[in-house]
N, C-alpha and C positions, 0 to 999 in steps of 0.2 A: 460086390458090387450093389450100386442104387440106379439103376436106369431108370426107374421111374419114382420122381420124388414125391407126387400125390396124383392120385387116383379117385373121383369124385361122381360117378354116374359115366355119362359119355365124355367127360373130362380128362384128359390125362395131361399133366405136366411132366414132361422130361428133365431129367436131371442137368445133360449137357444143354438143352436150350434154356433152360432157366440161368445156369451160371454165366452163359453167354450174354442175357440179357442181362443180368444183374454188372458183368462187367463193362458193358456199354453203357449203362447207367451212371457206375461210378464216376467212369474216365470223363464222360459226356458233363458231368457236375463238375470234375475236377478242373477240366477244359476251359469250362464255361469263365470259371473263375480266374484262371490263368491267363485267356486270351489277352486280357488288357493292357498287359505288362509287355504285349509284344506290339501292340496297338493294331492288334486285330480283331475284327468284327465278330461280338461274341455267338451270335445266331448264324452267323455266315459259316462260322469253325464248327458249329452243332450239323449244318447242313453238310459239311464238308466228312466230318465223322460217319454220318450215313452213309454217304458217298462210298467210303473206303472200306466201311462193312459191310455194304450190298455187293461190292464188286470183290473184294475179298473173300468172302462166303462162295460165291459163284467160283471165282477163279479158283480157289481150293477144291471145290467140289470137282470140277472140271479134270485138274490135274490128278487126283485120287483115283478118278472113273480111267484116266489113261493107263493110270500104274496097276488097273484092276481090270482091265478091257475085255479080258475073255470070261469074268464074271459077268460083267453088267452085259456084255453081248447076248448072255443066256438069259439074263434077269435084268433087261432095259427098263421095267417099271421103279425097280428100287434106285434107280437113278436119283431121282427124286425123294426117294426116303433118306433123311438127315437125322431119324431117329435117334438112331444106333451112330451116330459119328460118320466117320468117312470123309475128312479134310486134309489135306496137305497143306502145312503153311506155308512155302515157299509158292506155291501156286497163289495162294490168296493174296501173298506179297507184291506177287508180280501184278496182278489184276489191280490190286489197289494204287500201287506206282502209277499204273496207267491212268487211273483214274484221277489220281491227285494232278499229273500233267495237265490231263483234261478240265477238272474244275479249276485250276488255279489260272487258267487261260482263257477260260471263259467266263469267270468273276474277275480278271485281272488280278490275281493277288501274287505275291512275289512266292514261288513254288520253295526255296528254300527257307525262308522264313517259316513258311507253313509246316514243311516236313519236321523242323525244328521243333516248333510248338508240340506238334501231336507227338513224337516220337515216346515221349514217357509214359503217355495213357495208352500208349499204342501195346508199350510193354506189358502195361497194367491189366487190361483188358484180356492180352493173352492169358495172363497168369490165372485169370479167372477161369478161361476155358480150357485150362490144363487142370484145375479142379472137377470140372465137368467131365472131363476125358476121364480121371480118376474114378468118380461116380458111375461114369457109366461103360468103364471095363475095358475101353480103346486105350491103344496107345502104350502098353502095358509093357514092363521091362523083361528081361531075362531072368531064370532062374537064379534066386539068392542062394547062400551059403545055407549049412544046417542051423537050425534055431537063430535064422537071422530074427532081429528085434522086430522089423515091419514087416512078417508072412514071409509066404514061398518067393514072390517074386520082389524084383527091385521096384519100388514106386516111383517108376521115374515121371510121371505125371507131376508129382507133388516135388519130387527134384527141381524139375522145371519151372514150376509154380513159384518154388521159392527165391529159385534164381533169377527168373525175368524180375519177381518185388525188387530183390536187389538191384537190377538193371534200370527198372522206373525210376530208384531213388538216387542211384547214380546220375542219370540222364535229367532227373528235376534239377538238382545243384548243378550239375554242368551246364544248365541253361541262364544260370546267371554268370557265368564267367565265360561263355563261349565268345570267340576272337571274331569268328566270321559268320557269316549265315551258311548252314549247310552242316556247321561241326556236329552239332546234337544227334542230327539225324544220320550222317554217315557214323559216327558213336554208336548209334544203336545199330546199325549195320554188321558193324565189327565185333561188337559185345555179344549180341543175337548168332551170327555164323557160329562163334567159338562156342558158346553155350551148347548150341544145338551139336556141334562136330563132335562136343565130347557126350553129351548124352545119348548119342546115338549107338555107342560102343554097349551100354549096357539098355537097348531097347531089346524087346524081344518079336516086334511085329513087323521088323523091315529086313527083306533080304540084304545079305550082300551080294553088290553085281560086278564090283570092278577092283582088284586088289585087295580084299576084303574089307570095303568100305561101301555105303549104300549110298542110296539116291540122292539123299540129304545132305551126307557128307560130302558129297564130289559137289553139289551145289553149294553147301557152305561155305568150301576152299575158293570156289569163284567168285561169290559173294561176298569176303572178306578181301581178297586181294581186288577186287573191283573198287570195294568201298576204299582201301589206302591209296590204292591211285589216285582216285578221286579226290580224297583226304589231302595227298600230297601236294597235288596242284592247287587245290585251293587254299591252302596254308601257304605256298608259296606265293600264290598272287596276292593276298591278302600283307605279307611280311612285305612284299614290294611297294603296295599301294601306302602300306603305314610307314616306312623308308622316305617315299615321296613326299 
């Protein structure tokens, strides 16, 4: 583990925070360059990215605190301490989704179009965040078999980062082939849900709460089926419109 990247006198740069910032910067640059192909204002999309980043961190922290309420009830000051990680992605996703609805309404943007544009870079930013988790030592995996090439535990953070990069590439390619607004975003929801559901089987930090599944797996199932239903509704609408 390398939770502290650099320490120089009173200045401490934490690995997790650095990787989140790096992921944001890379995603923002790529999003900035891609925006014109969606006829979207570049600067407005950067504002949107900042909005969902802030909302996502707050939402992810709130859900993490709620899932570990007994600890934070005894140590309330620690609620604001993000140096050691402590974020639940689905909490961040829910908050970011609400921020997207609000932002697109205020700025009079197309919700589905903005979400389609953002999705690949959301996955890419997550990949950087998972590398930060690896350096920080959080979100670790279960114990691995003896003489396992990667050490004593499965590096689930690295597995996730690799899969998220693959998802980002798939979604970028998908953007050029999408048939209806929202298709790429719903694709992200489905791909991420499947990825998270499978990775949870080798996560060592999340307790199983129902029929051998973790809270993240239960949310993944709900998210997957919700995305599938909406996808079916929207593609049927597109087909009817095209036929007409």
